[in-house]
MARNU-51922 format. One record per atom (N, C-alpha, C, O): residue in three letters; atom name; x, y, z. Coordinates in pm, whole numbers, plus 50000, padded with zeros to 5 digits. Layout:
N
 code site  east north    up
  Ala   CA     X     Y     Z
...
This chain:
146
 code site  east north    up
  Unk    N 64161 84137 79632
  Unk   CA 64227 84198 79744
  Unk    C 64123 84267 79832
  Unk    O 64038 84339 79781
  Unk    N 64129 84245 79963
  Unk   CA 64035 84303 80057
  Unk    C 64059 84453 80071
  Unk    O 64173 84500 80062
  Unk    N 63949 84529 80092
  Unk   CA 63968 84674 80108
  Unk    C 64042 84704 80236
  Unk    O 64027 84634 80336
  Unk    N 64122 84810 80233
  Unk   CA 64189 84853 80355
  Unk    C 64092 84938 80435
  Unk    O 63990 84983 80383
  Unk    N 64123 84960 80564
  Unk   CA 64037 85039 80651
  Unk    C 64004 85175 80592
  Unk    O 63891 85222 80607
  Unk    N 64100 85238 80525
  Unk   CA 64075 85375 80480
  Unk    C 64018 85385 80339
  Unk    O 63989 85496 80293
  Unk    N 64001 85272 80268
  Unk   CA 63946 85279 80133
  Unk    C 63818 85197 80118
  Unk    O 63765 85188 80007
  Unk    N 63768 85140 80224
  Unk   CA 63649 85056 80214
  Unk    C 63522 85140 80203
  Unk    O 63519 85258 80236
  Unk    N 63417 85075 80155
  Unk   CA 63286 85138 80151
  Unk    C 63222 85127 80289
  Unk    O 63267 85049 80373
  Unk    N 63117 85206 80311
  Unk   CA 63050 85201 80441
  Unk    C 62988 85063 80464
  Unk    O 62985 85016 80578
  Unk    N 62939 84998 80361
  Unk   CA 62884 84862 80374
  Unk    C 62990 84765 80428
  Unk    O 62960 84680 80513
  Unk    N 63112 84778 80378
  Unk   CA 63221 84691 80425
  Unk    C 63253 84720 80571
  Unk    O 63276 84627 80650
  Unk    N 63255 84847 80607
  Unk   CA 63280 84883 80747
  Unk    C 63170 84827 80837
  Unk    O 63198 84778 80946
  Unk    N 63046 84833 80789
  Unk   CA 62934 84782 80868
  Unk    C 62945 84630 80886
  Unk    O 62916 84579 80995
  Unk    N 62985 84559 80784
  Unk   CA 63001 84413 80796
  Unk    C 63105 84379 80902
  Unk    O 63087 84284 80978
  Unk    N 63213 84456 80908
  Unk   CA 63316 84432 81009
  Unk    C 63264 84461 81149
  Unk    O 63293 84387 81243
  Unk    N 63188 84568 81164
  Unk   CA 63129 84601 81294
  Unk    C 63036 84489 81339
  Unk    O 63039 84449 81456
  Unk    N 62954 84439 81249
  Unk   CA 62861 84330 81282
  Unk    C 62938 84206 81329
  Unk    O 62897 84142 81426
  Unk    N 63046 84173 81262
  Unk   CA 63126 84057 81302
  Unk    C 63178 84074 81445
  Unk    O 63169 83981 81525
  Unk    N 63231 84192 81476
  Unk   CA 63282 84217 81612
  Unk    C 63170 84204 81714
  Unk    O 63188 84139 81817
  Unk    N 63056 84264 81687
  Unk   CA 62944 84260 81781
  Unk    C 62898 84116 81806
  Unk    O 62870 84078 81919
  Unk    N 62890 84038 81701
  Unk   CA 62847 83899 81716
  Unk    C 62950 83816 81792
  Unk    O 62913 83727 81868
  Unk    N 63079 83845 81772
  Unk   CA 63183 83773 81847
  Unk    C 63168 83795 81997
  Unk    O 63204 83708 82077
  Unk    N 63116 83911 82036
  Unk   CA 63095 83942 82177
  Unk    C 62954 83906 82225
  Unk    O 62914 83947 82334
  Unk    N 62880 83832 82144
  Unk   CA 62747 83787 82186
  Unk    C 62634 83881 82152
  Unk    O 62523 83865 82204
  Unk    N 62660 83979 82066
  Unk   CA 62555 84074 82030
  Unk    C 62457 84016 81931
  Unk    O 62493 83942 81839
  Unk    N 62330 84051 81951
  Unk   CA 62224 84019 81855
  Unk    C 62203 84147 81774
  Unk    O 62158 84248 81828
  Unk    N 62237 84142 81646
  Unk   CA 62243 84263 81565
  Unk    C 62118 84276 81477
  Unk    O 62080 84182 81406
  Unk    N 62057 84392 81482
  Unk   CA 61944 84427 81396
  Unk    C 61989 84540 81304
  Unk    O 62024 84649 81350
  Unk    N 61988 84512 81175
  Unk   CA 62032 84610 81077
  Unk    C 61915 84700 81042
  Unk    O 61814 84654 80988
  Unk    N 61928 84828 81073
  Unk   CA 61821 84923 81047
  Unk    C 61837 84992 80911
  Unk    O 61751 85069 80870
  Unk    N 61947 84964 80842
  Unk   CA 61969 85023 80710
  Unk    C 61872 84961 80611
  Unk    O 61849 84840 80613
  Unk    N 61815 85042 80526
  Unk   CA 61716 84993 80432
  Unk    C 61758 85007 80286
  Unk    O 61693 84951 80198
  Unk    N 61861 85079 80260
  Unk   CA 61901 85101 80122
  Unk    C 61817 85210 80058
  Unk    O 61729 85268 80122
  Unk    N 61843 85237 79933
  Unk   CA 61774 85344 79863
  Unk    C 61661 85291 79777
  Unk    O 61669 85181 79722
  Unk    N 61555 85371 79766
  Unk   CA 61443 85335 79679
  Unk    C 61482 85362 79534
  Unk    O 61537 85468 79502
  Unk    N 61455 85268 79448
  Unk   CA 61491 85290 79307
  Unk    C 61389 85377 79234
  Unk    O 61269 85362 79255
  Unk    N 61437 85467 79150
  Unk   CA 61353 85545 79059
  Unk    C 61245 85629 79123
  Unk    O 61231 85634 79245
  Unk    N 61169 85695 79037
  Unk   CA 61055 85773 79082
  Unk    C 61092 85900 79156
  Unk    O 61209 85938 79164
  Unk    N 60989 85966 79210
  Unk   CA 61008 86092 79281
  Unk    C 61093 86076 79406
  Unk    O 61163 86169 79447
  Unk    N 61088 85959 79466
  Unk   CA 61155 85938 79594
  Unk    C 61294 85875 79578
  Unk    O 61351 85828 79676
  Unk    N 61347 85874 79460
  Unk   CA 61479 85815 79440
  Unk    C 61581 85883 79530
  Unk    O 61584 86005 79541
  Unk    N 61663 85804 79592
  Unk   CA 61765 85858 79680
  Unk    C 61719 85871 79824
  Unk    O 61790 85929 79907
  Unk    N 61602 85817 79855
  Unk   CA 61555 85819 79994
  Unk    C 61553 85677 80048
  Unk    O 61548 85580 79973
  Unk    N 61559 85667 80179
  Unk   CA 61551 85534 80242
  Unk    C 61410 85511 80292
  Unk    O 61326 85601 80291
  Unk    N 61384 85390 80335
  Unk   CA 61254 85355 80391
  Unk    C 61253 85372 80543
  Unk    O 61155 85335 80609
  Unk    N 61359 85425 80598
  Unk   CA 61375 85436 80743
  Unk    C 61367 85583 80785
  Unk    O 61390 85673 80705
  Unk    N 61333 85605 80911
  Unk   CA 61330 85740 80965
  Unk    C 61468 85804 80951
  Unk    O 61569 85741 80981
  Unk    N 61471 85928 80905
  Unk   CA 61600 85996 80887
  Unk    C 61673 86008 81020
  Unk    O 61614 86045 81122
  Unk    N 61802 85976 81016
  Unk   CA 61886 85992 81134
  Unk    C 61900 85869 81221
  Unk    O 61993 85862 81301
  Unk    N 61810 85773 81207
  Unk   CA 61818 85653 81292
  Unk    C 61950 85581 81264
  Unk    O 61995 85572 81150
  Unk    N 62011 85531 81370
  Unk   CA 62141 85465 81356
  Unk    C 62131 85339 81269
  Unk    O 62023 85282 81253
  Unk    N 62244 85297 81215
  Unk   CA 62248 85182 81125
  Unk    C 62215 85050 81192
  Unk    O 62149 84965 81133
  Unk    N 62262 85034 81316
  Unk   CA 62248 84905 81384
  Unk    C 62192 84923 81524
  Unk    O 62224 85019 81594
  Unk    N 62108 84829 81563
  Unk   CA 62062 84818 81701
  Unk    C 62114 84683 81750
  Unk    O 62081 84580 81693
  Unk    N 62195 84684 81854
  Unk   CA 62259 84562 81902
  Unk    C 62218 84535 82046
  Unk    O 62234 84620 82133
  Unk    N 62165 84417 82069
  Unk   CA 62129 84373 82203
  Unk    C 62238 84279 82254
  Unk    O 62286 84193 82180
  Unk    N 62275 84296 82380
  Unk   CA 62369 84207 82447
  Unk    C 62295 84143 82565
  Unk    O 62302 84194 82676
  Unk    N 62224 84030 82542
  Unk   CA 62148 83968 82649
  Unk    C 62233 83934 82772
  Unk    O 62187 83946 82885
  Unk    N 62356 83891 82749
  Unk   CA 62443 83854 82861
  Unk    C 62466 83972 82955
  Unk    O 62474 83955 83077
  Unk    N 62478 84092 82897
  Unk   CA 62507 84210 82977
  Unk    C 62383 84294 83004
  Unk    O 62390 84399 83068
  Unk    N 62267 84244 82954
  Unk   CA 62139 84312 82976
  Unk    C 62144 84459 82933
  Unk    O 62103 84548 83008
  Unk    N 62194 84481 82814
  Unk   CA 62201 84617 82761
  Unk    C 62190 84614 82609
  Unk    O 62190 84508 82547
  Unk    N 62180 84730 82553
  Unk   CA 62177 84744 82407
  Unk    C 62246 84874 82369
  Unk    O 62265 84963 82452
  Unk    N 62283 84884 82242
  Unk   CA 62342 85007 82191
  Unk    C 62291 85035 82050
  Unk    O 62257 84942 81976
  Unk    N 62287 85160 82016
  Unk   CA 62267 85202 81878
  Unk    C 62405 85230 81822
  Unk    O 62489 85290 81890
  Unk    N 62429 85189 81700
  Unk   CA 62561 85206 81639
  Unk    C 62545 85271 81502
  Unk    O 62484 85213 81412
  Unk    N 62600 85389 81487
  Unk   CA 62605 85456 81357
  Unk    C 62741 85430 81296
  Unk    O 62843 85479 81345
  Unk    N 62742 85352 81188
  Unk   CA 62867 85314 81124
  Unk    C 62912 85423 81030
  Unk    O 62836 85473 80947
  Unk    N 63038 85459 81044
  Unk   CA 63100 85554 80952
  Unk    C 63230 85492 80904
  Unk    O 63306 85436 80982
  Unk    N 63253 85502 80774
  Unk   CA 63380 85454 80720
  Unk    C 63481 85566 80733
  Unk    O 63447 85684 80738
  Unk    N 63604 85526 80738
  Unk   CA 63711 85625 80739
  Unk    C 63721 85688 80601
  Unk    O 63699 85622 80500
  Unk    N 63753 85815 80599
  Unk   CA 63774 85876 80469
  Unk    C 63917 85848 80422
  Unk    O 63999 85795 80498
  Unk    N 63945 85883 80300
  Unk   CA 64076 85850 80242
  Unk    C 64192 85923 80308
  Unk    O 64307 85882 80294
  Unk    N 64163 86031 80380
  Unk   CA 64268 86109 80444
  Unk    C 64277 86079 80594
  Unk    O 64328 86162 80670
  Unk    N 64230 85964 80637
  Unk   CA 64225 85929 80779
  Unk    C 64365 85927 80839
  Unk    O 64446 85843 80801
  Unk    N 64395 86017 80933
  Unk   CA 64531 86024 80987
  Unk    C 64546 85959 81124
  Unk    O 64650 85971 81188
  Unk    N 64441 85889 81170
  Unk   CA 64436 85857 81312
  Unk    C 64433 85709 81346
  Unk    O 64347 85666 81423
  Unk    N 64523 85632 81294
  Unk   CA 64531 85492 81334
  Unk    C 64585 85481 81475
  Unk    O 64679 85551 81511
  Unk    N 64526 85393 81552
  Unk   CA 64572 85362 81687
  Unk    C 64582 85484 81779
  Unk    O 64679 85499 81854
  Unk    N 64483 85570 81772
  Unk   CA 64475 85682 81866
  Unk    C 64347 85670 81948
  Unk    O 64256 85596 81911
  Unk    N 64340 85743 82057
  Unk   CA 64225 85733 82147
  Unk    C 64098 85786 82082
  Unk    O 64101 85869 81991
  Unk    N 63987 85733 82132
  Unk   CA 63855 85769 82080
  Unk    C 63831 85920 82085
  Unk    O 63775 85976 81990
  Unk    N 63870 85985 82191
  Unk   CA 63844 86128 82203
  Unk    C 63911 86208 82092
  Unk    O 63867 86318 82059
  Unk    N 64015 86154 82033
  Unk   CA 64082 86221 81921
  Unk    C 64016 86181 81789
  Unk    O 64007 86263 81698
  Unk    N 63968 86056 81778
  Unk   CA 63902 86009 81655
  Unk    C 63762 86069 81638
  Unk    O 63720 86098 81527
  Unk    N 63692 86088 81749
  Unk   CA 63551 86127 81745
  Unk    C 63522 86251 81658
  Unk    O 63430 86246 81578
  Unk    N 63597 86361 81672
  Unk   CA 63564 86478 81590
  Unk    C 63567 86451 81439
  Unk    O 63494 86515 81363
  Unk    N 63651 86359 81396
  Unk   CA 63656 86325 81254
  Unk    C 63529 86252 81211
  Unk    O 63478 86274 81101
  Unk    N 63477 86165 81299
  Unk   CA 63353 86095 81268
  Unk    C 63234 86191 81275
  Unk    O 63142 86181 81193
  Unk    N 63234 86283 81370
  Unk   CA 63124 86378 81386
  Unk    C 63105 86459 81258
  Unk    O 62993 86491 81220
  Unk    N 63215 86492 81191
  Unk   CA 63206 86568 81066
  Unk    C 63130 86491 80958
  Unk    O 63077 86550 80864
  Unk    N 63126 86359 80971
  Unk   CA 63059 86275 80872
  Unk    C 62911 86254 80902
  Unk    O 62838 86200 80819
  Unk    N 62866 86297 81020
  Unk   CA 62725 86280 81060
  Unk    C 62637 86383 80990
  Unk    O 62676 86498 80970
  Unk    N 62517 86338 80952
  Unk   CA 62417 86434 80903
  Unk    C 62354 86502 81023
  Unk    O 62371 86458 81137
  Unk    N 62281 86609 80999
  Unk   CA 62211 86678 81108
  Unk    C 62111 86586 81176
  Unk    O 62096 86589 81298
  Unk    N 62041 86502 81097
  Unk   CA 61944 86408 81154
  Unk    C 62013 86304 81242
  Unk    O 61961 86266 81346
  Unk    N 62130 86257 81199
  Unk   CA 62205 86159 81279
  Unk    C 62253 86222 81410
  Unk    O 62250 86158 81515
  Unk    N 62297 86346 81404
  Unk   CA 62341 86416 81525
  Unk    C 62224 86434 81621
  Unk    O 62241 86421 81742
  Unk    N 62105 86464 81568
  Unk   CA 61986 86479 81653
  Unk    C 61950 86346 81718
  Unk    O 61915 86343 81836
  Unk    N 61958 86237 81643
  Unk   CA 61930 86104 81699
  Unk    C 62027 86073 81812
  Unk    O 61987 86023 81917
  Unk    N 62156 86101 81791
  Unk   CA 62255 86080 81896
  Unk    C 62222 86163 82019
  Unk    O 62232 86114 82132
  Unk    N 62183 86288 81998
  Unk   CA 62148 86376 82111
  Unk    C 62030 86320 82190
  Unk    O 62029 86328 82313
  Unk    N 61931 86265 82122
  Unk   CA 61816 86205 82191
  Unk    C 61859 86083 82272
  Unk    O 61816 86064 82386
  Unk    N 61944 86001 82213
  Unk   CA 61995 85883 82285
  Unk    C 62069 85927 82411
  Unk    O 62046 85873 82519
  Unk    N 62157 86024 82396
  Unk   CA 62236 86073 82510
  Unk    C 62145 86129 82619
  Unk    O 62165 86100 82737
  Unk    N 62046 86209 82580
  Unk   CA 61955 86270 82676
  Unk    C 61875 86165 82754
  Unk    O 61837 86188 82869
  Unk    N 61850 86051 82690
  Unk   CA 61769 85946 82754
  Unk    C 61854 85836 82816
  Unk    O 61800 85736 82864
  Unk    N 61986 85852 82816
  Unk   CA 62073 85751 82876
  Unk    C 62084 85624 82795
  Unk    O 62112 85518 82851
  Unk    N 62063 85632 82665
  Unk   CA 62073 85517 82576
  Unk    C 62212 85518 82513
  Unk    O 62257 85620 82462
  Unk    N 62278 85404 82515
  Unk   CA 62412 85396 82457
  Unk    C 62407 85416 82307
  Unk    O 62323 85359 82237
  Unk    N 62499 85499 82258
  Unk   CA 62509 85530 82116
  Unk    C 62657 85533 82081
  Unk    O 62737 85595 82152
  Unk    N 62693 85467 81972
  Unk   CA 62832 85464 81929
  Unk    C 62838 85513 81785
  Unk    O 62757 85475 81702
  Unk    N 62936 85598 81759
  Unk   CA 62960 85652 81627
  Unk    C 63100 85611 81585
  Unk    O 63197 85643 81654
  Unk    N 63112 85541 81473
  Unk   CA 63246 85504 81430
  Unk    C 63249 85376 81350
  Unk    O 63154 85340 81279
  Unk    N 63362 85307 81363
  Unk   CA 63385 85186 81286
  Unk    C 63429 85070 81373
  Unk    O 63388 85058 81489
  Unk    N 63513 84986 81316
  Unk   CA 63552 84863 81384
  Unk    C 63625 84889 81516
  Unk    O 63603 84817 81613
  Unk    N 63713 84989 81520
  Unk   CA 63784 85017 81646
  Unk    C 63686 85053 81757
  Unk    O 63702 85008 81871
  Unk    N 63585 85132 81724
  Unk   CA 63486 85170 81824
  Unk    C 63404 85050 81868
  Unk    O 63368 85037 81985
  Unk    N 63374 84960 81772
  Unk   CA 63300 84838 81807
  Unk    C 63380 84754 81907
  Unk    O 63326 84705 82006
  Unk    N 63508 84738 81880
  Unk   CA 63593 84660 81971
  Unk    C 63602 84727 82108
  Unk    O 63594 84659 82210
  Unk    N 63618 84857 82110
  Unk   CA 63632 84929 82237
  Unk    C 63505 84920 82321
  Unk    O 63513 84897 82441
  Unk    N 63388 84939 82259
  Unk   CA 63265 84935 82337
  Unk    C 63239 84794 82391
  Unk    O 63193 84779 82504
  Unk    N 63269 84692 82312
  Unk   CA 63249 84554 82359
  Unk    C 63344 84521 82474
  Unk    O 63304 84457 82571
  Unk    N 63469 84563 82463
  Unk   CA 63564 84540 82572
  Unk    C 63521 84614 82698
  Unk    O 63535 84561 82808
  Unk    N 63469 84735 82683
  Unk   CA 63422 84812 82799
  Unk    C 63302 84744 82865
  Unk    O 63295 84738 82988
  Unk    N 63210 84692 82786
  Unk   CA 63095 84620 82841
  Unk    C 63140 84494 82914
  Unk    O 63088 84461 83021
  Unk    N 63237 84425 82857
  Unk   CA 63289 84303 82920
  Unk    C 63357 84337 83053
  Unk    O 63336 84267 83152
  Unk    N 63438 84444 83057
  Unk   CA 63504 84486 83182
  Unk    C 63402 84524 83288
  Unk    O 63417 84488 83404
  Unk    N 63298 84597 83247
  Unk   CA 63194 84637 83341
  Unk    C 63122 84516 83398
  Unk    O 63088 84513 83516
  Unk    N 63099 84415 83314
  Unk   CA 63034 84293 83359
  Unk    C 63122 84218 83459
  Unk    O 63072 84168 83560
  Unk    N 63250 84211 83433
  Unk   CA 63343 84142 83524
  Unk    C 63345 84214 83659
  Unk    O 63342 84149 83764
  Unk    N 63352 84348 83657
  Unk   CA 63351 84424 83783
  Unk    C 63220 84403 83858
  Unk    O 63220 84389 83981
  Unk    N 63110 84401 83786
  Unk   CA 62979 84383 83848
  Unk    C 62969 84245 83914
  Unk    O 62919 84234 84026
  Unk    N 63016 84143 83846
  Unk   CA 63013 84007 83904
  Unk    C 63105 83997 84024
  Unk    O 63073 83927 84121
  Unk    N 63218 84066 84020
  Unk   CA 63309 84064 84135
  Unk    C 63243 84131 84255
  Unk    O 63257 84082 84367
  Unk    N 63172 84242 84235
  Unk   CA 63102 84309 84345
  Unk    C 62992 84221 84401
  Unk    O 62973 84216 84523
  Unk    N 62919 84151 84314
  Unk   CA 62812 84062 84358
  Unk    C 62869 83949 84442
  Unk    O 62813 83915 84546
  Unk    N 62978 83891 84398
  Unk   CA 63041 83781 84474
  Unk    C 63086 83832 84611
  Unk    O 63069 83763 84711
  Unk    N 63142 83949 84616
  Unk   CA 63188 84006 84743
  Unk    C 63068 84030 84834
  Unk    O 63075 84002 84954
  Unk    N 62960 84081 84779
  Unk   CA 62841 84106 84860
  Unk    C 62785 83977 84917
  Unk    O 62745 83973 85033
  Unk    N 62781 83872 84837
  Unk   CA 62732 83742 84884
  Unk    C 62820 83690 84997
  Unk    O 62769 83639 85097
  Unk    N 62951 83704 84982
  Unk   CA 63043 83659 85087
  Unk    C 63024 83739 85215
  Unk    O 63032 83683 85325
  Unk    N 63000 83867 85203
  Unk   CA 62979 83950 85322
  Unk    C 62854 83911 85398
  Unk    O 62850 83917 85520
  Unk    N 62751 83870 85324
  Unk   CA 62624 83834 85387
  Unk    C 62635 83701 85460
  Unk    O 62575 83685 85566
  Unk    N 62709 83606 85407
  Unk   CA 62717 83472 85467
  Unk    C 62815 83463 85580
  Unk    O 62831 83356 85639
């Protein structure tokens, strides 16, 4: 039986996010490294602390995003609600290093997404809408010139 949204592991949530991103033409780079086994460093990753789980390039839209995947906890009360209501629940799951990474992205105008599959779908749909509007403006400009 497949895990439900609220009982899955973070790895399962990440696999779903990757599928959504690829369906929209994203080239996904997994920055997760897993944990080092044994020794003094057991429980540490090989990656810089706080760096987001995924770096996704969208060549068609000439943009990229960092995506920090968070699974829903077992008490998730927010199915089918707006992002602004879901976000505080995900923020509680961020480490201090992850919050700092997000702040750096925001300060530099780099897209950063925190969440799961719903957020992946929403950001891809928003990029697609922006692309359609941009192409419509370009077509109008070309018509005005000719």
